[in-house]
Structures are given as C-alpha cells and as structure tokens.
C-alpha positions in Angstrom: -0.1 0.1 0.1 1.1 3.6 -0.6 2.2 5.7 2.2 -0.5 8.0 3.2 -0.1 11.8 3.7 -0.1 11.5 7.5 2.4 8.8 7.7 4.7 10.6 5.2 4.4 14.0 7.3 5.5 11.8 10.5 8.4 10.1 8.6 9.6 13.4 7.4 9.5 15.1 10.8 11.3 12.3 12.5 14.0 12.5 9.8 14.3 16.2 10.0 14.6 16.2 13.7 17.2 13.3 13.3 19.1 15.2 10.9 19.3 18.4 12.9 20.5 16.6 16.2 23.2 14.4 14.2 24.3 17.9 13.0 24.7 19.3 16.5 26.5 15.7 17.7 29.0 16.0 14.8 29.7 19.8 15.7 29.8 19.3 19.3 29.9 15.9 20.4 27.0 13.5 21.7 27.4 14.3 25.2 27.6 18.0 25.0 24.1 18.6 23.3 20.7 18.4 25.3 17.5 17.4 24.0 16.2 20.8 24.8 18.7 22.2 22.7 17.7 19.8 19.8 14.3 20.6 20.2 15.1 24.5 19.8 17.1 23.9 16.9 14.5 21.6 15.1 11.7 24.3 16.2 9.9 21.6 17.7 8.7 21.0 21.6 10.9 18.5 23.7 7.8 16.3 24.0 7.7 16.0 20.2 11.2 14.8 20.3 10.5 12.2 22.7 7.0 11.2 20.5 9.4 10.0 17.8 12.5 9.0 19.7 12.7 7.1 22.9 16.2 7.9 23.8 18.8 10.5 23.0 20.9 7.7 21.5 18.3 6.7 19.2 18.4 10.4 17.5 22.1 9.5 16.3 21.7 5.8 15.7 18.1 6.3 14.0 19.2 4.0 11.1 19.7 0.8 13.7 16.7 -1.1 12.4 18.1 -1.5 9.2 21.1 -3.1 10.8 19.3 -5.4 13.1 16.8 -6.6 10.4 19.9 -7.1 7.7 20.8 -10.6 8.7 17.3 -11.8 9.0 16.1 -10.5 5.9 18.9 -12.0 4.0 18.3 -15.4 5.7 14.6 -15.3 4.7 15.3 -14.2 1.1 17.8 -16.8 0.4 17.6 -18.6 -2.7 17.0 -22.3 -3.6 20.2 -24.3 -2.7 21.5 -21.5 -0.8 22.5 -21.9 3.0 21.9 -19.2 5.6 25.6 -18.5 5.7 25.8 -18.2 1.7 23.1 -15.8 1.7 24.7 -13.5 4.4 28.0 -13.3 2.9 26.5 -12.6 -0.7 24.6 -9.9 0.8 27.4 -8.5 2.5 29.7 -9.0 -0.5 27.2 -7.1 -2.8 27.0 -4.1 -0.2 30.9 -4.0 0.1 31.3 -4.2 -3.7 28.9 -1.5 -4.2 30.7 0.8 -1.8 27.6 1.2 0.0 27.0 3.7 2.7 24.8 0.8 4.4 28.3 -0.7 5.7 29.8 2.5 6.4 31.7 2.9 2.9 31.1 6.7 2.8 33.4 9.8 3.4 31.5 11.0 6.5 31.4 7.7 8.4 34.7 8.5 10.3 33.3 11.6 11.9 30.3 9.6 12.6 32.2 7.1 14.4 34.6 9.3 16.2 31.3 10.8 17.7 30.6 6.9 18.8 34.0 6.5 20.2 33.9 9.6 22.2 30.6 8.6 24.2 30.0 5.8 26.6 26.3 5.9 26.2 26.6 5.5 22.5 29.2 2.6 22.7 26.9 1.0 24.8 23.9 1.4 22.7 25.9 0.0 19.7 26.9 -3.0 21.7 23.0 -3.4 22.4 22.1 -3.2 18.7 24.9 -5.9 18.0 23.1 -8.2 20.6 19.8 -7.4 19.0 21.4 -8.3 15.6 22.4 -12.0 17.2 18.7 -12.2 18.8 16.8 -11.6 15.9 19.2 -13.7 13.7 18.4 -16.7 16.2 14.9 -16.1 15.8 14.9 -16.3 12.0 17.1 -19.4 11.7 14.9 -21.1 14.3 11.6 -20.0 12.3 13.3 -21.0 8.7 14.2 -24.4 10.2 11.3 -25.2 12.2 13.6 -25.7 15.0 12.5 -26.2 18.7 12.9 -23.5 21.1 15.4 -25.4 23.3 17.5 -26.6 20.0 21.1 -25.1 20.3 22.4 -25.6 16.5 20.6 -22.3 15.6 21.9 -20.3 18.3 25.3 -21.4 17.5 25.0 -20.6 13.9 23.8 -17.5 14.8 26.5 -16.7 16.9 29.0 -17.2 14.1 27.3 -15.3 11.6 26.5 -12.3 13.8 30.4 -12.4 14.7 31.4 -12.4 10.9 28.9 -9.5 10.4 30.5 -7.8 13.4 33.9 -8.4 12.5 33.3 -6.8 8.9 31.6 -3.8 10.1 34.0 -3.2 13.0 37.0 -3.4 10.7 35.6 -1.1 7.9 34.9 1.3 10.7 38.3 1.1 12.1 39.7 1.8 8.4 37.3 4.7 7.9 38.3 6.4 11.2 42.0 6.4 10.0 40.9 8.5 6.7 41.1 5.9 4.1 39.1 6.2 0.8 36.0 4.1 0.9 36.9 2.4 -2.7 40.3 1.1 -0.9 38.5 -0.2 2.0 35.9 -1.8 -0.3 38.6 -4.1 -2.1 40.3 -5.1 1.3 36.9 -5.7 2.9 36.2 -8.4 -0.2 39.5 -10.1 1.0 38.2 -10.0 4.7 35.1 -11.6 3.7 36.8 -14.5 1.7 38.9 -15.1 5.1 36.1 -14.9 7.2 34.2 -17.4 4.9 37.2 -19.9 5.1 37.4 -19.9 9.0 33.6 -20.6 9.3 33.1 -24.2 9.5 31.2 -26.6 7.4 28.2 -27.1 9.7 27.8 -23.2 9.8 28.4 -23.0 6.2 25.9 -25.6 5.3 22.9 -24.9 7.7 19.9 -23.9 6.5 20.1 -24.8 2.7 16.6 -23.8 1.1 15.2 -26.7 -0.6 13.3 -26.5 -4.1 
C-alpha cells in the first residue's frame, strides 16, 4: 500500500529532527548536546522529540532498525540451494562491492564513528544493537528451520554469523576512522570476507540450505 499523507509527514518530521540532532552531535559531540537544544534547533517541543525517539541515543543511531533486520532479511530471502551463511555473505559482498553507505563506506563515516567512540552512552547502545542482531538472527533461523525453542544449533550458527557481520563492520569502521578512501577499504573488505568464509566451519556454512 502507498504511504498516506499522515504517515509521510510523520516520517519526514522524524527524519528532520534526527538530521538536526546529528548535525549538532557531529559539531559538538554527543554528550555536550541536550534534548532541549535539539528541540529548539528543530523548532519543535521537547515532548515532540520524545514522541519520535525514546532515547537520546536513538537520534544518532536512528538507522539501527536496518542493521538489526539485515541478517534475518538475507536469511529469509535466500535462494534455492543457498544456505543461511551463503545468503548473508552474498548480501554483505554485494554491499561492499557497491561501496554502500549501509556498511559504512562513505566519506562522512569517520566523523560518525568518532562521535560514537567519544561517548560511553553511544558505545553501550551500539553493543546493545549488536546483541539485537544476534537475537533476531537466531529467531529467524529457528523459524526458517522449524527448530524447537531449546535447540542449540540455530543459536550456535547465529553466533558465528553475527560474529562475521560484526567483524566486517568493526573493521570497516576502524579503517574509515583512519581516513582511508571508501573504494580502497571496499577492496580489502572483500578479501576479509573471503577469510571470514574460510574460517567458518562446514556445519555453519551448510546450515539452513533452502530446498526447492
């Protein structure tokens, strides 16, 4: 269904508040900016900010939903004959090859990561997001395989694949903070993905193959 006018206006307002907040965070640091200052700069009330964002950290990490949904989406969309690991590695390779901002390959990512590194609150929230990636991937694997709630194999596979994703994202972030060009980081990230795939054991690489 097409997006209605009300929904579109709410989405645009949310994005505008986030953009204003991000600009302030990048300029002054996360901890130095208050919600009241964000509301004033965006010309909205403090209550309006909280209507769209539950916590201050959500204003800066506003695209976290795309991150936590990425691996489950790739698993559920895997092709016939493709395992869960193959689908995830394929999806990550495609984004790295495309030098996609979704994996941090853009010029402004270094500034973004420096703000995160300088804030204990943001580092904590990033850790929470990583745990959410793991939890949602585990749930997706169990649902796709029809596994029992207490079955451990999906949990173990999810842990390995979440590690692969986290290792890639962490390495890219570190390289971008060093001031490297996205295209150069992309080329080396593809080599890293090959190394990660080689390290993953056969039980992980062959788990969850979609049958025809």
